[in-house]
DOTOR-980634 format. One record per residue (C-alpha): residue in three letters; residue number from 1; x, z, y. Coordinates in steps of 0.25 Angstrom, whole numbers, plus 5000, padded with zeros to 4 digits. Layout:
DOTOR-980634
(atom ALA,NUM,(X,Z,Y))
...
//
This chain:
DOTOR-980634
(atom UNK,1,(4979,4877,5135))
(atom UNK,2,(4971,4870,5124))
(atom UNK,3,(4963,4876,5114))
(atom UNK,4,(4974,4874,5103))
(atom UNK,5,(4983,4881,5110))
(atom UNK,6,(4974,4894,5114))
(atom UNK,7,(4969,4895,5100))
(atom UNK,8,(4984,4895,5095))
(atom UNK,9,(4987,4905,5103))
(atom UNK,10,(4975,4913,5101))
(atom UNK,11,(4978,4912,5086))
(atom UNK,12,(4993,4916,5085))
(atom UNK,13,(4990,4929,5094))
(atom UNK,14,(4980,4932,5086))
(atom UNK,15,(4989,4931,5073))
(atom UNK,16,(4999,4937,5082))
(atom UNK,17,(4990,4949,5084))
(atom UNK,18,(4985,4949,5071))
(atom UNK,19,(4998,4952,5064))
(atom UNK,20,(5006,4959,5075))
(atom UNK,21,(4995,4970,5073))
(atom UNK,22,(4996,4970,5059))
(atom UNK,23,(5003,4983,5052))
(atom UNK,24,(5014,4979,5044))
(atom UNK,25,(5016,4985,5031))
(atom UNK,26,(5026,4994,5031))
(atom UNK,27,(5029,4993,5015))
(atom UNK,28,(5033,4981,5018))
(atom UNK,29,(5047,4976,5019))
(atom UNK,30,(5053,4965,5029))
(atom UNK,31,(5049,4954,5018))
(atom UNK,32,(5035,4958,5016))
(atom UNK,33,(5037,4965,5003))
(atom UNK,34,(5032,4978,4999))
(atom UNK,35,(5045,4987,5002))
(atom UNK,36,(5043,4994,4988))
(atom UNK,37,(5042,4982,4980))
(atom UNK,38,(5054,4976,4988))
(atom UNK,39,(5062,4987,4981))
(atom UNK,40,(5057,4983,4967))
(atom UNK,41,(5070,4982,4958))
(atom UNK,42,(5068,4973,4945))
(atom UNK,43,(5077,4980,4935))
(atom UNK,44,(5074,4990,4929))
(atom UNK,45,(5082,5004,4930))
(atom UNK,46,(5086,5011,4913))
(atom UNK,47,(5083,5025,4913))
(atom UNK,48,(5096,5027,4910))
(atom UNK,49,(5101,5024,4923))
(atom UNK,50,(5091,5034,4930))
(atom UNK,51,(5098,5046,4935))
(atom UNK,52,(5089,5051,4946))
(atom UNK,53,(5075,5050,4945))
(atom UNK,54,(5065,5059,4952))
(atom UNK,55,(5050,5058,4954))
(atom UNK,56,(5046,5062,4970))
(atom UNK,57,(5032,5067,4974))
(atom UNK,58,(5030,5063,4989))
(atom UNK,59,(5019,5069,4998))
(atom UNK,60,(5011,5060,5005))
(atom UNK,61,(5002,5061,5016))
(atom UNK,62,(4991,5050,5017))
(atom UNK,63,(4981,5060,5027))
(atom UNK,64,(4983,5073,5033))
(atom UNK,65,(4973,5082,5038))
(atom UNK,66,(4976,5080,5054))
(atom UNK,67,(4965,5091,5060))
(atom UNK,68,(4956,5103,5057))
(atom UNK,69,(4944,5093,5054))
(atom UNK,70,(4952,5089,5042))
(atom UNK,71,(4954,5075,5049))
(atom UNK,72,(4964,5067,5039))
(atom UNK,73,(4974,5059,5046))
(atom UNK,74,(4980,5047,5039))
(atom UNK,75,(4993,5045,5037))
(atom UNK,76,(5004,5035,5035))
(atom UNK,77,(5013,5039,5024))
(atom UNK,78,(5028,5034,5021))
(atom UNK,79,(5035,5036,5008))
(atom UNK,80,(5050,5036,5009))
(atom UNK,81,(5059,5035,5000))
(atom UNK,82,(5074,5036,5003))
(atom UNK,83,(5086,5032,4994))
(atom UNK,84,(5097,5042,5001))
(atom UNK,85,(5108,5037,4991))
(atom UNK,86,(5119,5028,4999))
(atom UNK,87,(5121,5020,4984))
(atom UNK,88,(5111,5022,4974))
(atom UNK,89,(5097,5016,4975))
(atom UNK,90,(5084,5023,4971))
(atom UNK,91,(5074,5017,4963))
(atom UNK,92,(5060,5022,4963))
(atom UNK,93,(5050,5019,4951))
(atom UNK,94,(5038,5025,4956))
(atom UNK,95,(5031,5027,4970))
(atom UNK,96,(5017,5031,4967))
(atom UNK,97,(5007,5038,4978))
(atom UNK,98,(4997,5047,4974))
(atom UNK,99,(4984,5053,4982))
(atom UNK,100,(4980,5067,4985))
(atom UNK,101,(4970,5069,4970))
(atom UNK,102,(4986,5065,4963))
(atom UNK,103,(4982,5051,4960))
(atom UNK,104,(4989,5039,4961))
(atom UNK,105,(4987,5029,4971))
(atom UNK,106,(4997,5018,4970))
(atom UNK,107,(5012,5016,4964))
(atom UNK,108,(5020,5010,4976))
(atom UNK,109,(5029,5003,4967))
(atom UNK,110,(5028,4995,4953))
(atom UNK,111,(5044,4992,4951))
(atom UNK,112,(5055,5002,4953))
(atom UNK,113,(5060,5000,4966))
(atom UNK,114,(5075,5003,4973))
(atom UNK,115,(5079,5011,4984))
(atom UNK,116,(5095,5005,4989))
(atom UNK,117,(5104,5016,4994))
(atom UNK,118,(5099,5023,5004))
(atom UNK,119,(5088,5016,5007))
(atom UNK,120,(5074,5018,5009))
(atom UNK,121,(5060,5014,5005))
(atom UNK,122,(5047,5018,5014))
(atom UNK,123,(5033,5014,5009))
(atom UNK,124,(5022,5018,5018))
(atom UNK,125,(5006,5023,5013))
(atom UNK,126,(4999,5017,5026))
(atom UNK,127,(4990,5026,5033))
(atom UNK,128,(4978,5020,5030))
(atom UNK,129,(4980,5024,5015))
(atom UNK,130,(4975,5036,5012))
(atom UNK,131,(4973,5035,4997))
(atom UNK,132,(4985,5046,4995))
(atom UNK,133,(4977,5058,5005))
(atom UNK,134,(4983,5069,5009))
(atom UNK,135,(4991,5073,4996))
(atom UNK,136,(4995,5060,4993))
(atom UNK,137,(5010,5057,4986))
(atom UNK,138,(5020,5048,4982))
(atom UNK,139,(5027,5049,4969))
(atom UNK,140,(5042,5043,4969))
(atom UNK,141,(5049,5042,4957))
(atom UNK,142,(5064,5041,4960))
(atom UNK,143,(5077,5034,4951))
(atom UNK,144,(5092,5031,4953))
(atom UNK,145,(5103,5030,4945))
(atom UNK,146,(5110,5039,4950))
(atom UNK,147,(5106,5053,4952))
(atom UNK,148,(5114,5054,4966))
(atom UNK,149,(5102,5050,4975))
(atom UNK,150,(5094,5060,4983))
(atom UNK,151,(5081,5050,4988))
(atom UNK,152,(5071,5056,4998))
(atom UNK,153,(5057,5053,4997))
(atom UNK,154,(5049,5056,5009))
(atom UNK,155,(5034,5052,5016))
(atom UNK,156,(5033,5050,5030))
(atom UNK,157,(5018,5052,5033))
(atom UNK,158,(5012,5048,5050))
(atom UNK,159,(4999,5048,5056))
(atom UNK,160,(4993,5051,5068))
(atom UNK,161,(4980,5056,5072))
(atom UNK,162,(4974,5054,5086))
(atom UNK,163,(4986,5056,5095))
(atom UNK,164,(4993,5064,5085))
(atom UNK,165,(5004,5058,5077))
(atom UNK,166,(5012,5064,5066))
(atom UNK,167,(5023,5062,5054))
(atom UNK,168,(5026,5071,5042))
(atom UNK,169,(5034,5068,5029))
(atom UNK,170,(5035,5074,5015))
(atom UNK,171,(5046,5074,5006))
(atom UNK,172,(5046,5070,4991))
(atom UNK,173,(5049,5079,4980))
(atom UNK,174,(5055,5078,4966))
(atom UNK,175,(5042,5080,4955))
(atom UNK,176,(5052,5076,4945))
(atom UNK,177,(5068,5071,4943))
(atom UNK,178,(5076,5068,4932))
//
């Protein structure tokens, strides 16, 4: 085997190893676009078209205390917004993330997104993102052109410490409706 072939094999193997070990971003769709950005709509919804509007509070835990020594364990959290309607789209105008102190950490959308009938949007807060703290939460503002929608908003947290793994869910609570 000549030197050029040897170097080619080493470089290709290294590239394969680096790309295979990378963590794919769970918030990107198959085309590599942010899942929420991909759902943005370009038209505006007129106020008189809105028949359903709710603001939902969703508790999130980016870390929890796992033992008597008050050692905290980081958690990955998935916000899940489910449109349960067979025929009507759900429009999301706000997904804001707040920390334990009530300060807004980030806003996840700049424009209204549309969730088609029977579709779900999941968005992951990475395990290493501890900016929310143990009392983090999302505020999600939902709208629809009909009153016949019953969306489900949940969060799923998963984590591990040592050889113990755990997962739990929280439900979203309506804090304002129209």
